C-alpha positions as CSV (number, residue, x, y, z in Angstrom):
1,M,-0.1,0.0,0.1
2,F,2.8,2.6,0.5
3,H,3.7,3.1,-3.7
4,A,0.0,3.7,-3.5
5,L,-0.1,6.1,-1.1
6,L,3.1,8.0,-2.0
7,S,1.8,8.1,-5.7
8,G,-1.8,9.8,-4.8
9,K,-3.4,6.9,-5.7
10,L,-5.8,6.3,-2.7
11,T,-7.2,10.0,-2.5
12,E,-10.7,10.4,-2.3
13,D,-10.8,12.0,-5.2
14,V,-10.1,8.7,-6.9
15,P,-13.0,6.4,-7.8
16,A,-13.3,3.4,-5.4
17,P,-13.0,0.5,-7.9
18,E,-9.8,2.5,-9.0
19,R,-8.1,2.8,-5.4
20,F,-8.8,-0.8,-4.8
21,E,-6.8,-2.1,-7.8
22,D,-3.9,0.5,-6.9
23,G,-4.0,-0.6,-3.1
24,L,-4.3,-4.5,-4.1
25,T,-1.5,-3.9,-6.8
26,S,0.7,-1.6,-4.2
27,S,0.3,-4.3,-1.3
28,V,1.2,-7.5,-3.4
29,F,4.0,-6.2,-6.2
30,G,5.2,-3.7,-3.0
31,M,5.7,-6.1,-0.6
32,L,7.5,-9.0,-2.6
33,L,9.7,-5.9,-4.5
34,L,10.8,-4.6,-1.3
35,L,11.3,-7.5,0.0
36,G,13.5,-8.5,-3.4
37,A,11.3,-11.8,-3.8
38,S,12.7,-12.0,-7.6
39,D,12.5,-16.0,-7.1
40,I,8.7,-15.7,-6.0
41,L,7.8,-12.9,-9.2
42,S,9.7,-15.0,-11.7
43,E,7.4,-17.9,-11.1
44,W,4.3,-15.9,-11.2
45,L,5.7,-14.3,-14.0
46,R,6.6,-17.4,-15.8
47,S,3.7,-18.1,-17.8
48,S,3.2,-14.7,-18.9
49,R,2.1,-14.3,-22.5
50,D,4.1,-12.0,-25.7
51,I,2.1,-9.3,-27.2
52,K,1.4,-12.6,-29.4
53,G,0.0,-14.3,-27.0
54,V,2.6,-16.8,-26.9
55,V,3.6,-18.5,-23.2
56,Q,7.4,-17.2,-22.4
57,D,7.9,-20.0,-19.6
58,Y,11.3,-18.0,-18.4
59,S,11.5,-18.3,-15.0
60,R,15.1,-18.4,-13.9
61,P,15.1,-16.1,-11.0
62,S,17.7,-13.3,-11.2
63,K,19.0,-10.4,-8.2
64,N,18.8,-7.8,-11.1
65,L,15.4,-6.6,-10.2
66,L,13.7,-3.3,-11.0
67,Y,10.0,-1.9,-11.1
68,W,8.4,1.3,-11.9
69,F,4.8,1.7,-10.6
70,W,2.4,3.4,-12.7
71,P,4.9,4.9,-15.2
72,R,3.3,7.1,-18.2
73,L,4.0,5.6,-21.7
74,G,2.9,8.1,-24.4
75,G,-0.8,8.0,-23.5
76,V,-1.2,4.6,-21.2
77,E,-0.6,4.2,-17.5
78,P,0.3,0.7,-16.8
79,D,0.1,-0.7,-13.1
80,I,3.8,-1.8,-12.8
81,I,6.6,-2.5,-15.0
82,V,9.0,-4.7,-13.9
83,Q,12.4,-5.8,-14.7
84,I,13.6,-9.2,-14.0
85,G,17.6,-9.7,-15.5
86,P,16.3,-9.2,-19.3
87,R,12.5,-9.9,-19.1
88,I,10.5,-7.0,-18.9
89,Y,6.8,-7.4,-17.5
90,V,3.7,-4.9,-18.0
91,V,1.4,-5.5,-15.7
92,E,-2.3,-4.4,-16.3
93,A,-4.2,-5.4,-13.0
94,K,-8.4,-5.0,-12.9
95,Y,-10.3,-5.0,-9.9
96,R,-13.2,-7.9,-9.9
97,S,-13.0,-7.6,-13.8
98,R,-13.7,-11.4,-14.6
99,L,-11.0,-11.3,-16.6
100,H,-8.6,-13.5,-14.7
101,D,-9.8,-17.3,-16.0
102,L,-10.0,-16.2,-19.8
103,R,-7.6,-18.0,-22.1
104,P,-7.6,-17.3,-25.8
105,T,-9.3,-19.3,-27.9
106,E,-8.1,-21.6,-31.1
107,G,-8.1,-19.6,-34.2
108,G,-6.9,-16.7,-32.6
109,S,-10.3,-15.5,-31.6
């Protein structure tokens, strides 16, 4: 929650769903990052997909860990970018979106 608080993401003028999302993102990722838990993050992110939807399956932990909460990238603001070794992960968390179990369908649609 520390990162969300320092970034002004928890103020009353921010809509409640966005506050919940940013607070959860900050709590979960912030704690792991502050503890230097790159091995846990690597395990978590090892089945992430690239922009084409291909599973990367890269799980070798690295002590080279960098992160940025809510960076502004052109007109977008992902929740967090994590770099573990040579890999960069862009995370956009959604609170109660029901998208967590979706899998790409065959045929690309």
